All heavy atoms as TSV, in Angstrom:
chain	resi	resn	atom	element	x	y	z
A	1	MET	N	N	0.836	-1.180	0.000
A	1	MET	CA	C	0.000	0.000	0.000
A	1	MET	C	C	0.882	1.244	0.000
A	1	MET	O	O	2.016	1.209	0.453
A	1	MET	CB	C	-0.913	-0.005	1.215
A	1	MET	CG	C	-1.915	-1.155	1.213
A	1	MET	SD	S	-3.009	-1.134	2.644
A	1	MET	CE	C	-4.253	-0.014	2.079
A	2	LYS	N	N	0.325	2.305	-0.452
A	2	LYS	CA	C	1.070	3.547	-0.547
A	2	LYS	C	C	1.533	3.989	0.843
A	2	LYS	O	O	0.760	3.977	1.791
A	2	LYS	CB	C	0.190	4.629	-1.165
A	2	LYS	CG	C	0.922	5.902	-1.443
A	2	LYS	CD	C	0.052	6.898	-2.164
A	2	LYS	CE	C	0.813	8.149	-2.444
A	2	LYS	NZ	N	0.039	9.135	-3.144
A	3	GLY	N	N	2.800	4.349	0.929
A	3	GLY	CA	C	3.361	4.845	2.165
A	3	GLY	C	C	3.939	3.770	3.074
A	3	GLY	O	O	4.548	4.086	4.075
A	4	GLU	N	N	3.756	2.503	2.731
A	4	GLU	CA	C	4.313	1.431	3.552
A	4	GLU	C	C	5.762	1.181	3.146
A	4	GLU	O	O	6.134	1.305	1.994
A	4	GLU	CB	C	3.509	0.140	3.392
A	4	GLU	CG	C	2.154	0.194	4.045
A	4	GLU	CD	C	1.455	-1.155	3.989
A	4	GLU	OE1	O	2.110	-2.178	3.729
A	4	GLU	OE2	O	0.235	-1.170	4.210
A	5	GLU	N	N	6.545	0.801	4.125
A	5	GLU	CA	C	7.938	0.460	3.869
A	5	GLU	C	C	8.020	-0.927	3.226
A	5	GLU	O	O	7.221	-1.806	3.548
A	5	GLU	CB	C	8.729	0.453	5.177
A	5	GLU	CG	C	8.903	1.832	5.787
A	5	GLU	CD	C	9.767	2.742	4.926
A	5	GLU	OE1	O	10.807	2.272	4.416
A	5	GLU	OE2	O	9.391	3.909	4.751
A	6	PRO	N	N	8.981	-1.128	2.338
A	6	PRO	CA	C	9.162	-2.458	1.758
A	6	PRO	C	C	9.545	-3.468	2.842
A	6	PRO	O	O	10.207	-3.124	3.808
A	6	PRO	CB	C	10.318	-2.287	0.774
A	6	PRO	CG	C	10.536	-0.826	0.645
A	6	PRO	CD	C	9.911	-0.159	1.814
A	7	VAL	N	N	9.109	-4.672	2.663
A	7	VAL	CA	C	9.418	-5.736	3.617
A	7	VAL	C	C	10.318	-6.744	2.916
A	7	VAL	O	O	9.917	-7.348	1.921
A	7	VAL	CB	C	8.123	-6.431	4.099
A	7	VAL	CG1	C	8.454	-7.594	5.014
A	7	VAL	CG2	C	7.187	-5.435	4.754
A	8	PRO	N	N	11.551	-6.918	3.420
A	8	PRO	CA	C	12.421	-7.909	2.791
A	8	PRO	C	C	11.913	-9.322	3.076
A	8	PRO	O	O	11.455	-9.617	4.179
A	8	PRO	CB	C	13.785	-7.675	3.451
A	8	PRO	CG	C	13.479	-6.987	4.734
A	8	PRO	CD	C	12.192	-6.247	4.534
A	9	VAL	N	N	11.960	-10.161	2.074
A	9	VAL	CA	C	11.532	-11.549	2.220
A	9	VAL	C	C	12.665	-12.418	1.699
A	9	VAL	O	O	13.119	-12.241	0.572
A	9	VAL	CB	C	10.238	-11.840	1.428
A	9	VAL	CG1	C	9.841	-13.294	1.572
A	9	VAL	CG2	C	9.120	-10.922	1.892
A	10	TYR	N	N	13.142	-13.312	2.532
A	10	TYR	CA	C	14.258	-14.141	2.127
A	10	TYR	C	C	13.831	-15.201	1.126
A	10	TYR	O	O	12.664	-15.538	1.008
A	10	TYR	CB	C	14.961	-14.767	3.321
A	10	TYR	CG	C	14.065	-15.511	4.278
A	10	TYR	CD1	C	13.778	-16.861	4.097
A	10	TYR	CD2	C	13.508	-14.869	5.377
A	10	TYR	CE1	C	12.964	-17.537	4.974
A	10	TYR	CE2	C	12.693	-15.549	6.256
A	10	TYR	CZ	C	12.425	-16.888	6.055
A	10	TYR	OH	O	11.620	-17.558	6.929
A	11	SER	N	N	14.807	-15.699	0.419
A	11	SER	CA	C	14.553	-16.746	-0.569
A	11	SER	C	C	15.154	-18.055	-0.065
A	11	SER	O	O	15.784	-18.104	0.984
A	11	SER	CB	C	15.145	-16.356	-1.919
A	11	SER	OG	O	16.531	-16.178	-1.782
A	12	PHE	N	N	14.962	-19.101	-0.816
A	12	PHE	CA	C	15.439	-20.425	-0.439
A	12	PHE	C	C	16.323	-20.965	-1.549
A	12	PHE	O	O	15.938	-20.928	-2.717
A	12	PHE	CB	C	14.258	-21.362	-0.199
A	12	PHE	CG	C	13.384	-20.892	0.926
A	12	PHE	CD1	C	12.352	-20.000	0.702
A	12	PHE	CD2	C	13.621	-21.327	2.223
A	12	PHE	CE1	C	11.559	-19.550	1.741
A	12	PHE	CE2	C	12.832	-20.885	3.267
A	12	PHE	CZ	C	11.804	-19.995	3.035
A	13	GLU	N	N	17.487	-21.471	-1.177
A	13	GLU	CA	C	18.412	-22.004	-2.164
A	13	GLU	C	C	18.068	-23.464	-2.442
A	13	GLU	O	O	18.036	-24.292	-1.530
A	13	GLU	CB	C	19.841	-21.899	-1.645
A	13	GLU	CG	C	20.865	-22.253	-2.679
A	13	GLU	CD	C	22.272	-21.980	-2.212
A	13	GLU	OE1	O	22.483	-21.024	-1.452
A	13	GLU	OE2	O	23.163	-22.742	-2.628
A	14	VAL	N	N	17.752	-23.743	-3.690
A	14	VAL	CA	C	17.444	-25.108	-4.113
A	14	VAL	C	C	18.106	-25.354	-5.459
A	14	VAL	O	O	18.486	-24.418	-6.151
A	14	VAL	CB	C	15.922	-25.365	-4.240
A	14	VAL	CG1	C	15.220	-25.242	-2.902
A	14	VAL	CG2	C	15.282	-24.458	-5.274
A	15	THR	N	N	18.225	-26.603	-5.818
A	15	THR	CA	C	18.689	-26.956	-7.151
A	15	THR	C	C	17.480	-26.942	-8.072
A	15	THR	O	O	16.498	-27.656	-7.823
A	15	THR	CB	C	19.340	-28.355	-7.154
A	15	THR	OG1	O	20.453	-28.325	-6.263
A	15	THR	CG2	C	19.798	-28.739	-8.544
A	16	VAL	N	N	17.537	-26.129	-9.104
A	16	VAL	CA	C	16.407	-26.001	-10.028
A	16	VAL	C	C	16.397	-27.205	-10.962
A	16	VAL	O	O	17.376	-27.484	-11.642
A	16	VAL	CB	C	16.501	-24.693	-10.842
A	16	VAL	CG1	C	15.366	-24.605	-11.846
A	16	VAL	CG2	C	16.485	-23.494	-9.901
A	17	VAL	N	N	15.263	-27.895	-10.984
A	17	VAL	CA	C	15.089	-29.068	-11.826
A	17	VAL	C	C	14.065	-28.783	-12.923
A	17	VAL	O	O	14.271	-29.127	-14.072
A	17	VAL	CB	C	14.646	-30.280	-10.982
A	17	VAL	CG1	C	14.371	-31.496	-11.852
A	17	VAL	CG2	C	15.687	-30.605	-9.929
A	18	ASP	N	N	12.969	-28.136	-12.565
A	18	ASP	CA	C	11.883	-27.883	-13.521
A	18	ASP	C	C	11.103	-26.664	-13.031
A	18	ASP	O	O	10.508	-26.695	-11.957
A	18	ASP	CB	C	10.975	-29.116	-13.569
A	18	ASP	CG	C	9.892	-29.033	-14.630
A	18	ASP	OD1	O	9.714	-27.956	-15.241
A	18	ASP	OD2	O	9.207	-30.045	-14.836
A	19	THR	N	N	11.116	-25.582	-13.803
A	19	THR	CA	C	10.448	-24.352	-13.362
A	19	THR	C	C	8.955	-24.327	-13.656
A	19	THR	O	O	8.266	-23.393	-13.278
A	19	THR	CB	C	11.100	-23.111	-14.005
A	19	THR	OG1	O	11.001	-23.207	-15.422
A	19	THR	CG2	C	12.555	-22.981	-13.583
A	20	ASN	N	N	8.454	-25.356	-14.311
A	20	ASN	CA	C	7.035	-25.419	-14.633
A	20	ASN	C	C	6.202	-25.394	-13.351
A	20	ASN	O	O	6.379	-26.225	-12.472
A	20	ASN	CB	C	6.738	-26.697	-15.430
A	20	ASN	CG	C	5.300	-26.779	-15.856
A	20	ASN	OD1	O	4.668	-25.781	-16.156
A	20	ASN	ND2	N	4.770	-27.995	-15.881
A	21	GLY	N	N	5.313	-24.431	-13.236
A	21	GLY	CA	C	4.400	-24.370	-12.106
A	21	GLY	C	C	4.860	-23.537	-10.931
A	21	GLY	O	O	4.139	-23.422	-9.939
A	22	ALA	N	N	6.029	-22.939	-11.006
A	22	ALA	CA	C	6.517	-22.139	-9.877
A	22	ALA	C	C	5.568	-20.980	-9.565
A	22	ALA	O	O	5.212	-20.745	-8.414
A	22	ALA	CB	C	7.913	-21.607	-10.165
A	23	GLY	N	N	5.150	-20.275	-10.595
A	23	GLY	CA	C	4.231	-19.149	-10.396
A	23	GLY	C	C	2.863	-19.605	-9.920
A	23	GLY	O	O	2.248	-18.962	-9.070
A	24	ASP	N	N	2.409	-20.720	-10.460
A	24	ASP	CA	C	1.119	-21.266	-10.022
A	24	ASP	C	C	1.158	-21.629	-8.540
A	24	ASP	O	O	0.222	-21.357	-7.790
A	24	ASP	CB	C	0.757	-22.517	-10.825
A	24	ASP	CG	C	0.508	-22.226	-12.292
A	24	ASP	OD1	O	0.216	-21.052	-12.628
A	24	ASP	OD2	O	0.619	-23.151	-13.106
A	25	THR	N	N	2.247	-22.250	-8.122
A	25	THR	CA	C	2.391	-22.631	-6.718
A	25	THR	C	C	2.439	-21.400	-5.832
A	25	THR	O	O	1.755	-21.322	-4.813
A	25	THR	CB	C	3.662	-23.483	-6.518
A	25	THR	OG1	O	3.555	-24.658	-7.321
A	25	THR	CG2	C	3.850	-23.871	-5.076
A	26	HIS	N	N	3.262	-20.428	-6.228
A	26	HIS	CA	C	3.388	-19.182	-5.456
A	26	HIS	C	C	2.022	-18.505	-5.319
A	26	HIS	O	O	1.603	-18.126	-4.231
A	26	HIS	CB	C	4.390	-18.262	-6.155
A	26	HIS	CG	C	4.808	-17.084	-5.351
A	26	HIS	ND1	N	4.087	-15.923	-5.318
A	26	HIS	CD2	C	5.873	-16.899	-4.543
A	26	HIS	CE1	C	4.697	-15.057	-4.533
A	26	HIS	NE2	N	5.780	-15.624	-4.054
A	27	SER	N	N	1.315	-18.374	-6.432
A	27	SER	CA	C	0.000	-17.722	-6.423
A	27	SER	C	C	-1.032	-18.524	-5.634
A	27	SER	O	O	-1.847	-17.959	-4.897
A	27	SER	CB	C	-0.503	-17.523	-7.854
A	27	SER	OG	O	0.372	-16.686	-8.560
A	28	GLY	N	N	-1.006	-19.841	-5.793
A	28	GLY	CA	C	-1.958	-20.687	-5.074
A	28	GLY	C	C	-1.801	-20.586	-3.569
A	28	GLY	O	O	-2.787	-20.482	-2.824
A	29	VAL	N	N	-0.563	-20.582	-3.104
A	29	VAL	CA	C	-0.319	-20.447	-1.668
A	29	VAL	C	C	-0.748	-19.054	-1.201
A	29	VAL	O	O	-1.344	-18.894	-0.137
A	29	VAL	CB	C	1.157	-20.743	-1.329
A	29	VAL	CG1	C	1.476	-20.394	0.111
A	29	VAL	CG2	C	1.470	-22.206	-1.598
A	30	PHE	N	N	-0.456	-18.045	-2.008
A	30	PHE	CA	C	-0.882	-16.681	-1.674
A	30	PHE	C	C	-2.401	-16.607	-1.511
A	30	PHE	O	O	-2.913	-16.071	-0.531
A	30	PHE	CB	C	-0.415	-15.718	-2.768
A	30	PHE	CG	C	-0.969	-14.330	-2.634
A	30	PHE	CD1	C	-0.559	-13.509	-1.603
A	30	PHE	CD2	C	-1.907	-13.863	-3.535
A	30	PHE	CE1	C	-1.076	-12.222	-1.475
A	30	PHE	CE2	C	-2.429	-12.581	-3.419
A	30	PHE	CZ	C	-2.008	-11.753	-2.389
A	31	LEU	N	N	-3.133	-17.179	-2.458
A	31	LEU	CA	C	-4.598	-17.147	-2.385
A	31	LEU	C	C	-5.122	-17.962	-1.207
A	31	LEU	O	O	-6.090	-17.563	-0.546
A	31	LEU	CB	C	-5.195	-17.641	-3.696
A	31	LEU	CG	C	-4.952	-16.720	-4.896
A	31	LEU	CD1	C	-5.419	-17.386	-6.181
A	31	LEU	CD2	C	-5.632	-15.380	-4.695
A	32	ALA	N	N	-4.483	-19.077	-0.917
A	32	ALA	CA	C	-4.890	-19.876	0.241
A	32	ALA	C	C	-4.683	-19.087	1.535
A	32	ALA	O	O	-5.529	-19.119	2.431
A	32	ALA	CB	C	-4.094	-21.178	0.288
A	33	GLU	N	N	-3.564	-18.357	1.626
A	33	GLU	CA	C	-3.311	-17.534	2.810
A	33	GLU	C	C	-4.357	-16.434	2.946
A	33	GLU	O	O	-4.810	-16.142	4.046
A	33	GLU	CB	C	-1.913	-16.927	2.750
A	33	GLU	CG	C	-0.823	-17.942	2.953
A	33	GLU	CD	C	0.547	-17.328	2.819
A	33	GLU	OE1	O	0.686	-16.233	2.237
A	33	GLU	OE2	O	1.497	-17.961	3.297
A	34	LEU	N	N	-4.725	-15.814	1.822
A	34	LEU	CA	C	-5.775	-14.793	1.863
A	34	LEU	C	C	-7.097	-15.385	2.334
A	34	LEU	O	O	-7.793	-14.808	3.165
A	34	LEU	CB	C	-5.970	-14.151	0.486
A	34	LEU	CG	C	-4.953	-13.129	0.031
A	34	LEU	CD1	C	-5.292	-12.646	-1.377
A	34	LEU	CD2	C	-4.882	-11.956	0.979
A	35	ALA	N	N	-7.451	-16.556	1.801
A	35	ALA	CA	C	-8.708	-17.206	2.176
A	35	ALA	C	C	-8.736	-17.579	3.650
A	35	ALA	O	O	-9.795	-17.556	4.288
A	35	ALA	CB	C	-8.930	-18.455	1.321
A	36	LEU	N	N	-7.570	-17.906	4.204
A	36	LEU	CA	C	-7.476	-18.278	5.619
A	36	LEU	C	C	-7.188	-17.078	6.513
A	36	LEU	O	O	-6.981	-17.241	7.708
A	36	LEU	CB	C	-6.380	-19.336	5.807
A	36	LEU	CG	C	-6.644	-20.677	5.133
A	36	LEU	CD1	C	-5.392	-21.546	5.188
A	36	LEU	CD2	C	-7.823	-21.381	5.794
A	37	ALA	N	N	-7.175	-15.891	5.918
A	37	ALA	CA	C	-6.916	-14.633	6.640
A	37	ALA	C	C	-5.566	-14.662	7.359
A	37	ALA	O	O	-5.431	-14.163	8.465
A	37	ALA	CB	C	-8.051	-14.322	7.613
A	38	ARG	N	N	-4.568	-15.239	6.719
A	38	ARG	CA	C	-3.217	-15.268	7.279
A	38	ARG	C	C	-2.596	-13.879	7.136
A	38	ARG	O	O	-2.877	-13.162	6.184
A	38	ARG	CB	C	-2.349	-16.284	6.552
A	38	ARG	CG	C	-2.899	-17.672	6.582
A	38	ARG	CD	C	-2.121	-18.521	7.538
A	38	ARG	NE	N	-2.505	-19.896	7.363
A	38	ARG	CZ	C	-2.935	-20.661	8.355
A	38	ARG	NH1	N	-3.012	-20.183	9.564
A	38	ARG	NH2	N	-3.267	-21.905	8.127
A	39	PRO	N	N	-1.726	-13.510	8.054
A	39	PRO	CA	C	-1.104	-12.179	7.966
A	39	PRO	C	C	-0.157	-12.079	6.774
A	39	PRO	O	O	0.418	-13.080	6.339
A	39	PRO	CB	C	-0.327	-12.073	9.286
A	39	PRO	CG	C	-0.099	-13.475	9.716
A	39	PRO	CD	C	-1.278	-14.266	9.207
A	40	SER	N	N	-0.016	-10.872	6.269
A	40	SER	CA	C	0.869	-10.672	5.119
A	40	SER	C	C	2.321	-10.933	5.495
A	40	SER	O	O	3.161	-11.112	4.627
A	40	SER	CB	C	0.706	-9.266	4.554
A	40	SER	OG	O	1.051	-8.302	5.535
A	41	SER	N	N	2.627	-10.978	6.783
A	41	SER	CA	C	3.993	-11.273	7.214
A	41	SER	C	C	4.367	-12.731	6.951
A	41	SER	O	O	5.511	-13.129	7.149
A	41	SER	CB	C	4.154	-10.965	8.705
A	41	SER	OG	O	3.276	-11.773	9.460
A	42	ASN	N	N	3.426	-13.523	6.464
A	42	ASN	CA	C	3.658	-14.927	6.183
A	42	ASN	C	C	4.234	-15.125	4.777
A	42	ASN	O	O	4.132	-16.191	4.207
A	42	ASN	CB	C	2.340	-15.699	6.335
A	42	ASN	CG	C	2.560	-17.146	6.668
A	42	ASN	OD1	O	3.623	-17.531	7.130
A	42	ASN	ND2	N	1.559	-17.956	6.429
A	43	ARG	N	N	4.865	-14.096	4.230
A	43	ARG	CA	C	5.389	-14.144	2.862
A	43	ARG	C	C	6.387	-15.260	2.592
A	43	ARG	O	O	6.396	-15.802	1.494
A	43	ARG	CB	C	6.014	-12.791	2.508
A	43	ARG	CG	C	5.002	-11.695	2.339
A	43	ARG	CD	C	5.708	-10.374	2.038
A	43	ARG	NE	N	4.753	-9.311	1.978
A	43	ARG	CZ	C	4.517	-8.475	2.981
A	43	ARG	NH1	N	5.162	-8.605	4.121
A	43	ARG	NH2	N	3.634	-7.516	2.859
A	44	PRO	N	N	7.237	-15.636	3.546
A	44	PRO	CA	C	8.193	-16.712	3.242
A	44	PRO	C	C	7.528	-18.023	2.825
A	44	PRO	O	O	8.102	-18.819	2.094
A	44	PRO	CB	C	8.968	-16.888	4.548
A	44	PRO	CG	C	8.874	-15.556	5.207
A	44	PRO	CD	C	7.508	-15.047	4.843
A	45	THR	N	N	6.304	-18.240	3.243
A	45	THR	CA	C	5.587	-19.462	2.874
A	45	THR	C	C	5.455	-19.577	1.373
A	45	THR	O	O	5.652	-20.649	0.790
A	45	THR	CB	C	4.191	-19.478	3.524
A	45	THR	OG1	O	4.353	-19.373	4.931
A	45	THR	CG2	C	3.431	-20.739	3.194
A	46	ARG	N	N	5.142	-18.474	0.692
A	46	ARG	CA	C	5.001	-18.506	-0.765
A	46	ARG	C	C	6.321	-18.817	-1.432
A	46	ARG	O	O	6.389	-19.601	-2.374
A	46	ARG	CB	C	4.463	-17.167	-1.262
A	46	ARG	CG	C	3.048	-16.917	-0.802
A	46	ARG	CD	C	2.619	-15.562	-1.238
A	46	ARG	NE	N	3.259	-14.585	-0.368
A	46	ARG	CZ	C	2.669	-13.512	0.097
A	46	ARG	NH1	N	1.448	-13.227	-0.250
A	46	ARG	NH2	N	3.289	-12.690	0.878
A	47	ASN	N	N	7.407	-18.215	-0.942
A	47	ASN	CA	C	8.717	-18.454	-1.535
A	47	ASN	C	C	9.168	-19.894	-1.313
A	47	ASN	O	O	9.756	-20.511	-2.192
A	47	ASN	CB	C	9.755	-17.495	-0.959
A	47	ASN	CG	C	9.568	-16.082	-1.438
A	47	ASN	OD1	O	8.721	-15.809	-2.271
A	47	ASN	ND2	N	10.336	-15.164	-0.908
A	48	ALA	N	N	8.904	-20.434	-0.123
A	48	ALA	CA	C	9.287	-21.812	0.177
A	48	ALA	C	C	8.530	-22.779	-0.729
A	48	ALA	O	O	9.108	-23.725	-1.275
A	48	ALA	CB	C	9.024	-22.142	1.640
A	49	ALA	N	N	7.248	-22.562	-0.905
A	49	ALA	CA	C	6.442	-23.446	-1.748
A	49	ALA	C	C	6.932	-23.420	-3.186
A	49	ALA	O	O	7.081	-24.469	-3.824
A	49	ALA	CB	C	4.967	-23.040	-1.683
A	50	ALA	N	N	7.217	-22.244	-3.708
A	50	ALA	CA	C	7.705	-22.128	-5.084
A	50	ALA	C	C	9.086	-22.765	-5.223
A	50	ALA	O	O	9.366	-23.437	-6.220
A	50	ALA	CB	C	7.739	-20.669	-5.519
A	51	ALA	N	N	9.946	-22.578	-4.217
A	51	ALA	CA	C	11.275	-23.188	-4.255
A	51	ALA	C	C	11.161	-24.708	-4.295
A	51	ALA	O	O	11.876	-25.379	-5.037
A	51	ALA	CB	C	12.100	-22.749	-3.047
A	52	MET	N	N	10.263	-25.249	-3.510
A	52	MET	CA	C	10.080	-26.701	-3.494
A	52	MET	C	C	9.513	-27.185	-4.831
A	52	MET	O	O	9.897	-28.248	-5.312
A	52	MET	CB	C	9.156	-27.098	-2.361
A	52	MET	CG	C	9.775	-26.823	-1.010
A	52	MET	SD	S	8.607	-27.132	0.282
A	52	MET	CE	C	9.480	-28.403	1.152
A	53	ALA	N	N	8.626	-26.406	-5.416
A	53	ALA	CA	C	8.006	-26.796	-6.683
A	53	ALA	C	C	9.028	-26.896	-7.813
A	53	ALA	O	O	8.911	-27.761	-8.678
A	53	ALA	CB	C	6.900	-25.814	-7.057
A	54	ILE	N	N	10.029	-26.027	-7.813
A	54	ILE	CA	C	11.020	-26.055	-8.896
A	54	ILE	C	C	12.145	-27.044	-8.645
A	54	ILE	O	O	12.994	-27.247	-9.493
A	54	ILE	CB	C	11.605	-24.657	-9.187
A	54	ILE	CG1	C	12.416	-24.135	-8.014
A	54	ILE	CG2	C	10.505	-23.694	-9.601
A	54	ILE	CD1	C	13.180	-22.861	-8.294
A	55	SER	N	N	12.156	-27.684	-7.475
A	55	SER	CA	C	13.236	-28.616	-7.155
A	55	SER	C	C	12.899	-30.067	-7.508
A	55	SER	O	O	13.685	-30.964	-7.235
A	55	SER	CB	C	13.606	-28.511	-5.672
A	55	SER	OG	O	12.551	-28.971	-4.862
A	56	VAL	N	N	11.731	-30.278	-8.117
A	56	VAL	CA	C	11.342	-31.624	-8.537
A	56	VAL	C	C	10.908	-31.605	-9.998
A	56	VAL	O	O	10.440	-30.597	-10.508
A	56	VAL	CB	C	10.196	-32.197	-7.663
A	56	VAL	CG1	C	10.658	-32.386	-6.234
A	56	VAL	CG2	C	8.971	-31.319	-7.708
A	57	LEU	N	N	11.065	-32.733	-10.655
A	57	LEU	CA	C	10.686	-32.857	-12.054
A	57	LEU	C	C	9.235	-33.310	-12.153
A	57	LEU	O	O	8.782	-34.130	-11.365
A	57	LEU	CB	C	11.578	-33.889	-12.749
A	57	LEU	CG	C	11.363	-34.107	-14.236
A	57	LEU	CD1	C	11.645	-32.821	-15.009
A	57	LEU	CD2	C	12.243	-35.226	-14.735
A	58	GLY	N	N	8.536	-32.751	-13.097
A	58	GLY	CA	C	7.177	-33.221	-13.333
A	58	GLY	C	C	6.162	-32.109	-13.299
A	58	GLY	O	O	6.506	-30.938	-13.211
A	59	PRO	N	N	4.895	-32.502	-13.364
A	59	PRO	CA	C	3.835	-31.502	-13.386
A	59	PRO	C	C	3.818	-30.687	-12.101
A	59	PRO	O	O	4.286	-31.144	-11.053
A	59	PRO	CB	C	2.556	-32.332	-13.525
A	59	PRO	CG	C	2.928	-33.714	-13.141
A	59	PRO	CD	C	4.393	-33.856	-13.372
A	60	ALA	N	N	3.299	-29.504	-12.221
A	60	ALA	CA	C	3.237	-28.598	-11.074
A	60	ALA	C	C	2.466	-29.243	-9.931
A	60	ALA	O	O	1.400	-29.806	-10.116
A	60	ALA	CB	C	2.568	-27.291	-11.477
A	61	SER	N	N	3.058	-29.173	-8.764
A	61	SER	CA	C	2.372	-29.646	-7.570
A	61	SER	C	C	2.821	-28.808	-6.397
A	61	SER	O	O	3.979	-28.409	-6.313
A	61	SER	CB	C	2.648	-31.130	-7.320
A	61	SER	OG	O	4.028	-31.334	-7.140
A	62	CYS	N	N	1.914	-28.555	-5.508
A	62	CYS	CA	C	2.217	-27.728	-4.351
A	62	CYS	C	C	2.530	-28.627	-3.160
A	62	CYS	O	O	1.801	-29.576	-2.882
A	62	CYS	CB	C	1.022	-26.831	-4.036
A	62	CYS	SG	S	1.371	-25.644	-2.723
A	63	PRO	N	N	3.620	-28.353	-2.459
A	63	PRO	CA	C	3.949	-29.156	-1.293
A	63	PRO	C	C	2.915	-28.967	-0.173
A	63	PRO	O	O	2.231	-27.953	-0.112
A	63	PRO	CB	C	5.322	-28.634	-0.861
A	63	PRO	CG	C	5.525	-27.357	-1.570
A	63	PRO	CD	C	4.584	-27.306	-2.715
A	64	GLU	N	N	2.823	-29.953	0.697
A	64	GLU	CA	C	1.912	-29.889	1.843
A	64	GLU	C	C	2.371	-28.790	2.806
A	64	GLU	O	O	3.556	-28.471	2.883
A	64	GLU	CB	C	1.920	-31.233	2.575
A	64	GLU	CG	C	1.551	-32.410	1.702
A	64	GLU	CD	C	0.071	-32.714	1.749
A	64	GLU	OE1	O	-0.580	-32.333	2.727
A	64	GLU	OE2	O	-0.413	-33.341	0.796
A	65	ARG	N	N	1.421	-28.231	3.550
A	65	ARG	CA	C	1.714	-27.135	4.477
A	65	ARG	C	C	2.811	-27.508	5.477
A	65	ARG	O	O	3.689	-26.707	5.772
A	65	ARG	CB	C	0.447	-26.707	5.214
A	65	ARG	CG	C	0.669	-25.539	6.152
A	65	ARG	CD	C	-0.616	-25.088	6.810
A	65	ARG	NE	N	-1.583	-24.614	5.838
A	65	ARG	CZ	C	-1.575	-23.391	5.295
A	65	ARG	NH1	N	-0.662	-22.528	5.632
A	65	ARG	NH2	N	-2.494	-23.035	4.430
A	66	ASP	N	N	2.794	-28.736	6.027
A	66	ASP	CA	C	3.803	-29.114	7.023
A	66	ASP	C	C	5.202	-29.205	6.408
A	66	ASP	O	O	6.198	-28.905	7.064
A	66	ASP	CB	C	3.428	-30.410	7.739
A	66	ASP	CG	C	3.287	-31.608	6.808
A	66	ASP	OD1	O	3.019	-31.417	5.609
A	66	ASP	OD2	O	3.431	-32.742	7.300
A	67	VAL	N	N	5.282	-29.578	5.137
A	67	VAL	CA	C	6.574	-29.635	4.446
A	67	VAL	C	C	7.101	-28.211	4.234
A	67	VAL	O	O	8.285	-27.943	4.432
A	67	VAL	CB	C	6.453	-30.385	3.102
A	67	VAL	CG1	C	7.756	-30.356	2.321
A	67	VAL	CG2	C	5.990	-31.820	3.351
A	68	ILE	N	N	6.231	-27.304	3.854
A	68	ILE	CA	C	6.613	-25.896	3.682
A	68	ILE	C	C	7.084	-25.321	5.012
A	68	ILE	O	O	8.126	-24.668	5.092
A	68	ILE	CB	C	5.444	-25.060	3.120
A	68	ILE	CG1	C	5.054	-25.534	1.726
A	68	ILE	CG2	C	5.802	-23.576	3.102
A	68	ILE	CD1	C	3.761	-24.954	1.215
A	69	SER	N	N	6.336	-25.579	6.073
A	69	SER	CA	C	6.703	-25.066	7.409
A	69	SER	C	C	8.054	-25.582	7.840
A	69	SER	O	O	8.864	-24.849	8.422
A	69	SER	CB	C	5.643	-25.469	8.439
A	69	SER	OG	O	4.423	-24.860	8.132
A	70	SER	N	N	8.347	-26.853	7.549
A	70	SER	CA	C	9.636	-27.440	7.898
A	70	SER	C	C	10.768	-26.731	7.160
A	70	SER	O	O	11.821	-26.456	7.751
A	70	SER	CB	C	9.630	-28.928	7.562
A	70	SER	OG	O	10.893	-29.488	7.820
A	71	MET	N	N	10.559	-26.412	5.892
A	71	MET	CA	C	11.589	-25.722	5.114
A	71	MET	C	C	11.864	-24.338	5.697
A	71	MET	O	O	13.013	-23.912	5.795
A	71	MET	CB	C	11.177	-25.606	3.644
A	71	MET	CG	C	12.242	-24.992	2.770
A	71	MET	SD	S	11.717	-24.988	1.050
A	71	MET	CE	C	13.256	-24.702	0.230
A	72	ILE	N	N	10.806	-23.652	6.095
A	72	ILE	CA	C	10.957	-22.312	6.651
A	72	ILE	C	C	11.707	-22.374	7.983
A	72	ILE	O	O	12.591	-21.568	8.249
A	72	ILE	CB	C	9.586	-21.631	6.831
A	72	ILE	CG1	C	8.982	-21.345	5.455
A	72	ILE	CG2	C	9.694	-20.361	7.659
A	72	ILE	CD1	C	7.542	-20.913	5.487
A	73	GLN	N	N	11.389	-23.343	8.808
A	73	GLN	CA	C	12.044	-23.478	10.125
A	73	GLN	C	C	13.524	-23.790	9.997
A	73	GLN	O	O	14.305	-23.440	10.864
A	73	GLN	CB	C	11.357	-24.561	10.943
A	73	GLN	CG	C	9.975	-24.182	11.392
A	73	GLN	CD	C	9.231	-25.326	12.047
A	73	GLN	OE1	O	9.724	-26.441	12.117
A	73	GLN	NE2	N	8.033	-25.043	12.519
A	74	HIS	N	N	13.911	-24.463	8.916
A	74	HIS	CA	C	15.310	-24.840	8.749
A	74	HIS	C	C	16.089	-23.883	7.848
A	74	HIS	O	O	17.193	-24.204	7.418
A	74	HIS	CB	C	15.395	-26.274	8.184
A	74	HIS	CG	C	14.881	-27.278	9.153
A	74	HIS	ND1	N	13.629	-27.826	9.061
A	74	HIS	CD2	C	15.448	-27.809	10.262
A	74	HIS	CE1	C	13.447	-28.658	10.063
A	74	HIS	NE2	N	14.530	-28.670	10.807
A	75	SER	N	N	15.524	-22.730	7.575
A	75	SER	CA	C	16.220	-21.746	6.730
A	75	SER	C	C	17.027	-20.798	7.613
A	75	SER	O	O	16.760	-20.676	8.808
A	75	SER	CB	C	15.220	-20.972	5.886
A	75	SER	OG	O	14.408	-20.184	6.715
A	76	PRO	N	N	18.000	-20.122	7.017
A	76	PRO	CA	C	18.845	-19.197	7.793
A	76	PRO	C	C	18.089	-17.999	8.305
A	76	PRO	O	O	17.078	-17.629	7.919
A	76	PRO	CB	C	19.927	-18.767	6.806
A	76	PRO	CG	C	19.508	-19.212	5.469
A	76	PRO	CD	C	18.389	-20.184	5.629
């Protein structure tokens, strides 16, 4: 929103295998967070989900919430 300070959001280092579906995963998690009224400070969840999506070969799939949470907890 206008007048708000930018919020830095860290990324996750993964080996890129297949970028198909990264944006879909990122957007899907974002919309799920909105539907669940999650705070906007939960931004790392979207980045973690997209990072996981590009680290596997095959059709786009979104990782389970507990897998995403585990990745976030083990990040720097």
